[in-house]
N, C-alpha and C positions, 0 to 999 in steps of 0.2 A: 652221824647218821648211818655211816657204813656198817657199824655194829648193830644197828637196830633192824636191818633188813636181811632176809636170808640170802638174797642174790649178791654176789660179788661182781662188780662191774669193772674191776681192775683190768685194763688192757683189752676189754671186750669192745667190739665194734658197734657203734651206734650211728645210724644215718638219720639226719633231720633235713628234709627238703625245705627250701625257703628258710634256711637256718642262720642267716647272717644279720637279721634284725628282729625286733619285736618278740613275739611268742617263740618263734623258731630259735632265736639266739638264746633266750632265757632257758629253753628246753635243753639246748646243747650244753649250756653252762651247768645246768643241774646235773646232767650225767657226767660232765667233765669233772665236777667236784668229787664224784665218786670214783674217779680214776679211769673212766671209759675213754676209749680212743674215738673221738667224735668226728664224724664226717658231715660237713655242712654244704648245702648247695645254694647257688644263687644264679640269676640269669642276667644277661646283658651287662655284665661288669658292674652291677648296681651294688657295690660294696667297697668299704675301706678295709681291706684284708688285714692291714697292720693294726687297725683299731680292734678288730675282732680278736686277733691273736693276743693283743694287750689285755683285753677283757678276760681271756682264759688264763693268762699269766697271773693277773691280779687275783683270780679265784683259786690259784694253786692247782689248776687243772692242766693235764697234758695238752700240748699244742694241737689245735684242731687241724684236720685236713679240709681245705676249702676248694670246692669244685664248681666250675661254671657248667651248669646243666639245665636244659629246658625240660621241665617236668612232663611236658606234653609230647616230647620228641622221643620216639622209641630208640633211635640210635644213640642219643645222649644218655638215656637210661641204661642201655646195655654197656656203653663205655664206662659209665660211672660205677656200676655194680662190679664189672670186671676189674676195675682199678682197685676197688675195696678188697676183692678176692685175692689180689696179689699179696696183700698184707695180712689177711685174716682167713682162718679156716671156716668161720661162720659169722654171720651177722646176728648179733644178739637182739637189737631193737631197730625197728623201722618206724619213723614218725612222719606221716604224710601231712605236711603243713601248708603246702602251696595252695593258694586260692586266687583265682583271677576270673573276673566276670564283668560284663558291661553293666553300668548303672542305668536303670531304666526309669523314665519319668512318666510314661504313658503307654497305652497299648500300642500306639504307633511306633514305639521304640523296639517292640518285640521283633527280632529277626531270627530265623531258624539258624543261620550260620553263627550268630552271636551266642545263641543258646548252646549249640554243639561245642563251640570253643570253650564256653564256661564249664561244661561238663568235662571236656578233655583236660582242662587244667585243674579242676577242683575235685572231681570224683574219680576219674579214671586212673590217675596215678596210684591210688590206693590199691587198685587191681594190677595195673601194669608193672609196678615195682615188685609186687609179690611174685608175679609170674617170672620176672627176670631173675629175681633172687633165687628162686627154686631152680631155674635153669642153670644158673651159674654156679651156685654153691652146692646144689644137690639136695638142699634142705631149706625149709622156710625159716625166717627169723623166729626166735622164741616169742617175741612180742611185736605186735603191730598196732599202732594207735593213729587214728585219723582225727583231725581237729575240725570241729564243727561249731555251730553257734545256735543260740535259741531263736535265731531268725527263721529257722525252719518251721516254727510254730507261732511266732509272734511277728507282728508287722513292723518292718523297718522300711522307710521310704527309699525306693530305688533298688531294693535288695532282691527283687524277684528272681533273677537268674542265679544269684549266689545261693539263695535259699533252696531253689530247686536242685542245684548241683550238690549242695551239702546233704540234702535229704537223700539223694540217690546214693551217695557214699555211705550213709547210715544204713540204708536198706541192703546194699551190697555187703556191708560188714556182717550183717546177720546171716545172709545166705552163704558167704564164704566160710563163716564159722561152722556152719552145718556141713559144708563140703569137706572141710579140713578137720572134722571131729577127731579122727585118729592120728592127726599130726601133732607134733610138739610145738604148738603155737597157740597164743591167746590173742584175740583181736577185739579191740574195743574202740569206741569213739568218745572223745571228750567234747561236750558242748559247753559253751559259756555265755554269759551276758557280754555286752560290749567290753572290749579290752582296750585299755589306754595305750594305744600304739600310733605310729605314723600312719599305718594302714587305715585306722579308724578315721583319721582326719582326711585322708585321701578319698575315702568312700563317701563320707557324709558332710565333709567340709569342716573348717576350723571352729565353727560355732557349736558343733554338735556335742562334744565332750563337756564344755562349760555348761551347756543347757542341762545335760544329764546330771551334772554335779549340783546345779542349783535346785532342781526340782526332785532329784532322786537321792541326793546326798552322796558322800564319798563312797559309801559301800555299794552304790549302784554299779560302778565300774570295777571290773575285775582287773587285777594286775598280772602282767605277763608271768611273773614268778609263780603266782598261784596256779596258773594253768600248767606251767612246767612241773611243779611239785605233784600235781594230780597225775600227770603222765608218768613220772617216776614211780609214784605209788602203784599204778597199774602194772608196772614192770618189775616191782620190787620182790615179788615172790609171795608177798602177804595177801595178794588179791588174785591168785591164780584160779580161783573158782569162778571169777568173773570173766565172761567171754561172750562176745556178740551183743554187747550192751552199750547204751549211751549214758555217760556220766555227766550230769548237769551241775555246773558251777554257777551258783547265783546268790549265795548267802541268804536264801529265802526271799529274795526280792520279788520273785514271780508271784508270790502269794498276795502281795500288796500293790502290785503294779496295775492299778485300775483307777477309775474316777473317784472311788470312795476315798482313796488316800489324798487325792488333790482336794476333795471336799473337806476332809479332816484338817488339812494344813492350809486352808484357803487364806486365813489371816496372815500366817507366817509368810506365804508366798505372794501376798497382795493380790489375790484373785477375787 
């Protein structure tokens, strides 16, 4: 794959927030396989660092640097970026993956504080990290990618605050792209259908993924590696003309995700 893309990631710094599990870990591994020096963050000690390092070793990737950093804490963000600067002259790629929000069941669950917390963890790091990277390194990363979902346009139960926060990140991406038009940076957002991760189970419960597989088929769920590959593609040099955009990963499922498909398959599904 290294020979197929213009950009050489060997020893280049890549930062993935929330990078020790699920999509974040898959993304870190994808860059690690290309020789990048990957920096992964986590919060509250929620990680088996030996297991993460073992995954990188199995992939033939350089050992990652693992940092405990709260994505919503400005002090943690500054300390993290400064630590990376000690080792690297420039940050090549920044991937904003952390998302945290209250699951809502009804209008009574709406709390302003909860909404602002959701925005602070899910949307604002895309901005805050870019500001800190410029302040510390003197230049922006060459690539910045935010991870979103199709929940900004499709209904998912209890997903209200997550959807709002991710939509804010998407809009900010477009505006930041305009503000940084003259800078050496490309900013994009990757949206996807539900991804088979522990986070999916934590958000919607253990019955959610099996239900999607039963009525949507295996192709309904996106795999973490597929998201990771899309992120790498946006940073590969082959897609440098793409900036300020949302890239949707859905295998075409959005086209058929309606009652007509259930009607067509009603005998198969026993409906």
